[in-house]
N, C-alpha and C positions, 0 to 999 in steps of 0.2 A: 475616420482615418487616423491612424496612430502616427506620431512624429517618428522620424528615423531613429533607430536605436543602435547603441553599441552592441556588437556581437561578441560576447566573451569567448575566450578559448573553451574548447570542449572539456567540461568537467565530468560529464555524465557519459559513461561508456554505452554504446549501442549494443543491444543484444538482439539476436534474431532467432525466432522459432519458426516452425512450419507456417503458422498463421498469424503471428504477432511480431511487431517491432517494439521493443522496449527501448525508449528514447527519452531525451530531455523534454521537459515541458516546453511548450511554445505559447506565446500570448494568444495565438489563434485557438488553443484548446479551451480557453475560458468559457465560451458559450456552451459547448457540449458538456464540460465539467459542471458548470452551474446548472444546466438542465438536468443532469443526473441527480443532483442534490435536491431537485424538486419532485422526483419520481418516488412515490411511496414504496415501490418494490425495491428501490435502491437504498433508501435511508432507514427502512424499518428496523434493521438490526444495528444501525450505527447511531444516529442522533435521535431517532424516533420522531423527528419532525423535519420539515423542509429547511434547508440552509439558504439564506439570502445570498445573492451574487457577491455582495460585499464580503461576507464571511468565506465564501468559496474562494474568492480572490486571495484573501489572506492565507487560507489553507494552502493554496497552490504555491504562494511565495515561501511559506514555511517548508514545504516539501522540497522546493528547489534549493533553499538555503542550506539544507543538511549537507549537500554535496560539497559546498565551499568550506564549511566549518569542520565537518567530520570525515569527509572522504567517502561517504556513503549517503544514500538517500532513496528517494522514490523515483521510479520511472513512470512516464506516461505510457500507456498501452495504446498502440495503434493497430487496428485490424489491417493486415497487409492487403487483403483482397479489396477493401474499400477505401483505405487511407483514413478511415474515421477514428477519432479518439474513442476509446471504449473502456477506460478504467485506469487504475494505478496498481503498482506493486512495488514493494521495496522495504527499506529499513529506516527507522527514525529513533530519535532520543527525545522524548517528550517531557522528561522530568515530572512524571505523573505522581500525584500524591496518592500512593498506593502502598498497601501492606500485604504481602511482603514487597519491599522496594525492588524496583527493576531499573533504578538509575544506573547509568553507565553500561547497560546491556542493550545491544541493538534490538529494537522491537520490530518484528516483521508485520506486514499488513498487506492486504489486497482487497480491492473492490473492482467490480466488473459491471458493465451495463447489463441490466436485466435481459435485454434482447439476446444476450449470449450465454445466459445461465444454462447449466446442464449440458453444455456442448464440449467440455474439456478445456476451454480457453483459460480458466483460472489455474488449472493444474499446469498447463503449458507455461504460463507466466511465472508461477511460483517456482517451478522446476528451474527455469532459467535464472531467476533471481538468486536462488539458493546455491546453484553451481558457482555463480559469480561470488557470492558471499563466502563460500567455503574456500575459494581460491585466493580471495583478496583481503579478508578481514582477519585480524589477529585475535578477535574475540573467540573464546572457547565455546560460547553458546549464544543463542538468540532466544527471544521470548515472543509471544504474541498474546493478545487478549481478544476474546471472542464472546459475543452475547450467547448465553447458554441455549437460547431458542434457535440459534443459527446452525442447525444440524449440518447443512452442506459444508459450511466453512469448518466446522469441527472435524468432519470426516476428511476434508482436504488437509487440514493441519496434521492429523494423525497419519495420513498417507505419506507425508514428508518428514515423519519422525518427531513431531511435536507431541509431548506427553503432558498431561495435566499435572500441575504442582500445587494449585490452590484454587479456591472459589471465593475470592474476595468481592467486595462491592467497590464500585468506582462511580463517583457522582450519584450515590444512592441507588445505583443499578447493579444487579448481580452480573458478574463476568466470570469467565473461565480463564485462568492464567496458565499458559502452556510454555514448555521449555523444549528446546532442541539443541543437542550437542552438535558441534561442527562435524560434518561428515556423516551424520545419521541417515 
């Protein structure tokens, strides 16, 4: 049982799609978020290894903190039919050691529970997040980085106007760096 917590004012706008609720993270999301990071079908294109709950907790706090510091961040995805946590979508600023530099450019990202892959949920989430982004951020562009073996994610990025601009390495792994102009 957790001790009573302060409930901060809403920093994260709620977005609704036909099948998803994009909302702020809740402490109750941690067990399912941590379980996703133990699933090989989930992490194979991300970290290539399971992420301990301790690291998942830190990641969740990082994603939440973006909203307070930058006015944008990641949403937790909730499947409306079941009320279950099922992934994340949003924007971040990670200050990655990457050439070309993407510092001060919002970096989009999305991850989805494998049980929902191939059913259009990721497209629904990305569409909602980008509509919000185009309406609320002053940034002229966003970027994303994707593992070159993650063909479904590369197709999704292209569908929403992301275009490849480089193929650098990050942490000794090849990545595809893509860019999207606002309103694309």
